[in-house]
C-alpha positions as CSV (number, residue, x, y, z in Angstrom):
1,M,-79.6,54.2,-62.2
2,N,-82.5,53.8,-64.5
3,A,-85.8,52.2,-63.6
4,D,-84.8,48.9,-65.3
5,D,-81.7,48.6,-63.1
6,R,-83.8,48.7,-59.9
7,N,-85.5,45.5,-61.0
8,T,-82.3,43.6,-61.8
9,L,-79.3,42.4,-59.9
10,A,-77.4,45.5,-61.0
11,A,-78.9,47.4,-58.0
12,G,-78.2,44.5,-55.5
13,R,-75.2,43.8,-53.4
14,A,-73.2,40.7,-54.0
15,A,-71.9,38.5,-51.1
16,S,-70.0,35.2,-51.1
17,R,-71.1,32.0,-49.3
18,L,-68.4,29.5,-48.3
19,P,-69.2,25.9,-47.2
20,A,-67.8,24.5,-44.0
21,Q,-68.0,20.9,-43.0
22,D,-67.0,21.9,-39.5
23,L,-68.3,25.3,-38.6
24,E,-66.4,25.6,-35.3
25,R,-63.1,24.7,-37.0
26,A,-63.9,27.4,-39.6
27,R,-64.7,30.0,-36.9
28,R,-61.4,29.3,-35.2
29,F,-59.5,29.6,-38.5
30,Y,-61.1,32.9,-39.4
31,A,-60.5,34.3,-35.9
32,E,-57.0,33.0,-35.3
33,K,-55.5,33.1,-38.8
34,L,-57.4,36.0,-40.4
35,G,-58.3,38.1,-37.4
36,L,-62.0,38.1,-38.3
37,E,-64.9,37.6,-35.9
38,P,-68.5,37.0,-37.1
39,V,-70.8,40.1,-36.8
40,D,-73.8,37.8,-36.7
41,E,-74.6,34.1,-36.5
42,R,-77.5,31.7,-36.7
43,P,-77.6,28.0,-36.4
44,G,-75.4,26.7,-39.2
45,G,-74.0,30.0,-40.3
46,L,-71.6,32.8,-39.5
47,L,-71.7,36.3,-41.1
48,Y,-68.5,38.3,-41.5
49,R,-68.1,42.0,-42.7
50,C,-64.9,43.3,-44.3
51,G,-64.6,46.8,-45.7
52,G,-68.3,47.4,-46.4
53,T,-68.9,43.9,-47.9
54,E,-70.0,40.7,-46.3
55,F,-69.6,36.9,-46.6
56,A,-71.1,34.0,-44.9
57,V,-69.6,30.6,-43.9
58,F,-72.3,28.0,-43.6
59,K,-72.4,24.4,-42.4
60,S,-72.6,22.1,-45.3
61,T,-72.2,18.3,-45.9
62,G,-70.6,19.2,-49.3
63,A,-67.2,20.7,-49.9
64,S,-65.7,23.0,-52.4
65,P,-63.2,21.3,-54.8
66,G,-60.9,24.2,-54.1
67,T,-59.8,24.3,-57.7
68,F,-60.8,28.0,-58.2
69,T,-60.8,31.2,-56.2
70,Q,-64.1,31.4,-54.4
71,M,-63.6,34.8,-52.8
72,G,-61.0,37.5,-52.6
73,W,-60.0,40.6,-50.8
74,Q,-58.5,43.7,-52.4
75,V,-55.8,45.3,-50.2
76,D,-53.5,48.3,-50.4
77,D,-50.3,46.5,-49.4
78,I,-50.3,42.8,-50.3
79,E,-46.7,42.2,-49.0
80,A,-47.7,43.4,-45.5
81,V,-50.9,41.4,-45.5
82,V,-49.2,38.2,-46.7
83,S,-46.4,38.6,-44.2
84,E,-48.9,39.1,-41.3
85,L,-51.0,36.1,-42.4
86,K,-47.9,33.9,-42.7
87,R,-46.9,35.0,-39.2
88,R,-50.3,33.8,-38.0
89,G,-49.8,30.4,-39.7
90,V,-51.6,30.8,-43.1
91,V,-50.0,28.8,-45.8
92,F,-50.0,30.4,-49.2
93,E,-50.3,28.4,-52.5
94,D,-47.4,28.0,-54.8
95,V,-48.7,28.6,-58.3
96,E,-46.8,27.8,-61.4
97,V,-48.9,27.7,-64.6
98,P,-48.3,29.3,-68.0
99,G,-48.4,33.1,-67.5
100,L,-48.7,32.9,-63.7
101,R,-46.0,32.1,-61.1
102,T,-45.8,33.0,-57.4
103,K,-42.6,34.1,-55.8
104,D,-42.7,34.2,-51.9
105,G,-46.4,33.5,-52.2
106,I,-47.2,36.5,-54.5
107,A,-47.8,36.6,-58.2
108,E,-47.6,39.5,-60.7
109,I,-50.6,39.5,-63.0
110,E,-50.4,41.8,-66.0
111,G,-53.4,43.5,-67.5
112,N,-55.8,42.2,-64.9
113,Y,-59.1,44.3,-64.9
114,P,-57.9,47.5,-66.6
115,S,-61.3,49.0,-65.8
116,K,-60.1,49.4,-62.2
117,G,-57.5,51.9,-63.6
118,A,-54.6,49.5,-63.0
119,R,-52.1,48.0,-65.3
120,G,-52.2,44.8,-63.4
121,E,-52.5,43.2,-60.1
122,R,-50.5,41.3,-57.5
123,G,-52.2,38.2,-56.1
124,A,-51.8,35.5,-53.5
125,W,-54.0,32.5,-52.6
126,F,-54.5,30.3,-49.6
127,R,-57.0,27.8,-48.4
128,D,-59.2,28.1,-45.3
129,S,-59.6,25.3,-42.8
130,E,-62.4,23.9,-45.0
131,G,-60.4,23.8,-48.3
132,N,-62.0,26.9,-49.8
133,L,-59.5,28.7,-52.0
134,L,-59.3,32.4,-51.1
135,G,-57.4,35.2,-52.8
136,I,-55.8,38.5,-52.0
137,G,-55.2,41.1,-54.6
138,E,-53.5,44.5,-54.9
139,P,-54.1,46.6,-58.0
140,V,-50.8,47.9,-59.6
141,A,-51.1,51.4,-60.9
């Protein structure tokens, strides 16, 4: 890292922030459906850590339109994760747009982020209790 990078966002860590109109409902969803518990909390906010990264769910009077992926997880076995989340009651999105179609909740995405050393990715999407669109991805070697 050069000296200029220390003074820019390149040296920082990125984290997602997801709005929740009902923070207790969101807490229950993340615990019961995703198996996640907050590692810290403050009035109006819950902090979660997953695999060395973090995200926060915060009380908001606004809501996401849920028209785009707001946050995603990279996993090693998307079929196993989707299966377990379905067992817990998570409902996956059916996507059918030009070049992207889900089958059993999972889409094959060719050429996605070749810098990761993958020829593509498999992806799945679901909404949390607050309407935030979340994704799961598995690079395909």
